[in-house]
C-alpha positions, 0 to 999 in steps of 0.5 A: 936937732932932728934925728932918725932912730932905729931899733931892731935888736929884738922881734920888735921893730921901732922907728922914730924921728926926734927933734931934740927931746920931742917925738915928731913921728914914730912907728912900732910893730912886731916884725918877727923874722921880717925886719929886712922886709919892713924896715925901709918902708917904715922909715919912709912912712915915719919921715912922711908922717912927720912931713920930713925927708932925709935932707931935713935930718941932722943925725942918725942913731941905731941900736947895736946890741946885744940882741937878735943877730939877724935883726941887728945886722938889718938895722945896722946895715940900713943905717950905715947905708943912710949914713953913706948916702947923707953924710950924717953923723951916726950914733951907735947905742948899746941896746940895754943902755937904750932900754934904760932910757925907757925909765928916765925918772926911775930912782932905783937900779934898772935891769933890762933883760933880753933873751939870748940863745940856749935859754940864757939872757942878756942883762946889765944894771944902770942907775939914773943920778940926781943930776939926770945922768945914766951910770952903768953899775954892771956892764952887759952880761950874758948867761943863765938865770942863776947868774942873773939873779946874783946881780939883783942885790936889792930892789931893782926895776926889771923889764924887757922881753927876757923878764916877760919870758922868764919872770916866774923862773927869776922870782923862784931863783931869787927865793926870799928875795923875790920882792927885789925884782920890781916889775916896771910898767908894761909900756916900758918893756919893749926896746924903743927907737925913741929911747935909742934916739934920746941916747943917741942925741946925747952921744952925738952932743959929746962927739961920739960918732960911730966909725966906719968899722962899726959892727953889732955888739955881740955879747958872748960867753967865753968858749972855754966856759961853754965847753966846760958846761957841755957834757963830755962827748961819748963815742961816735954813734954808728949808723945802721949802714955802717953796722951792716958793712961791719957785719959783712966785713966780719963774715968775709974775713 
């Protein structure tokens, strides 16, 4: 089954065409802030390099988050447009789950980590079984590094842009357990359309086709929790202009 897969959840843009487990063609690039500019031309180039057209495809797969809000919207809108044009089934693959497919031979828990806002991170824990099935140990989370390290309770393969950014901080917070954070190989760090495609093929084989109301998977912390962390608001600041007006009014009175 030939399938086109797209990954735009981070600054890294990845496009691939798979024929079953075989990679027919792929392209990966840093598209920071330019997913909308590069995605469609990259899809065209990848199809051409594989000697294919949209008519040769049997399915589509897209990474749906969590991740960059803008990147996710670009990827999802593009693939939903292609679905509309071609009528092909579309698989929606959670980004962290797709990243676990980067390490299909791993024999220990996997913890993909992506950057969120406010210095926080997204993460989840997965494990490959002896039968070759991917199981979720801890579902997608978002929060500070202090919360992340509580999820690492033994030797765990850690990877992703969040790990690359906060590696030293995570190890410091783990303290005596720092060795439990086992860094995965460098070539598995980035989110990959190949992994999105492999996970997407499995989903389509199970009949898991995305519906018309598909939207990005935004993993957010409860607003009440965020409000609790914000410092109490002080009195509103008064600008210089307002202070001058107040002084003039006091003199007139």
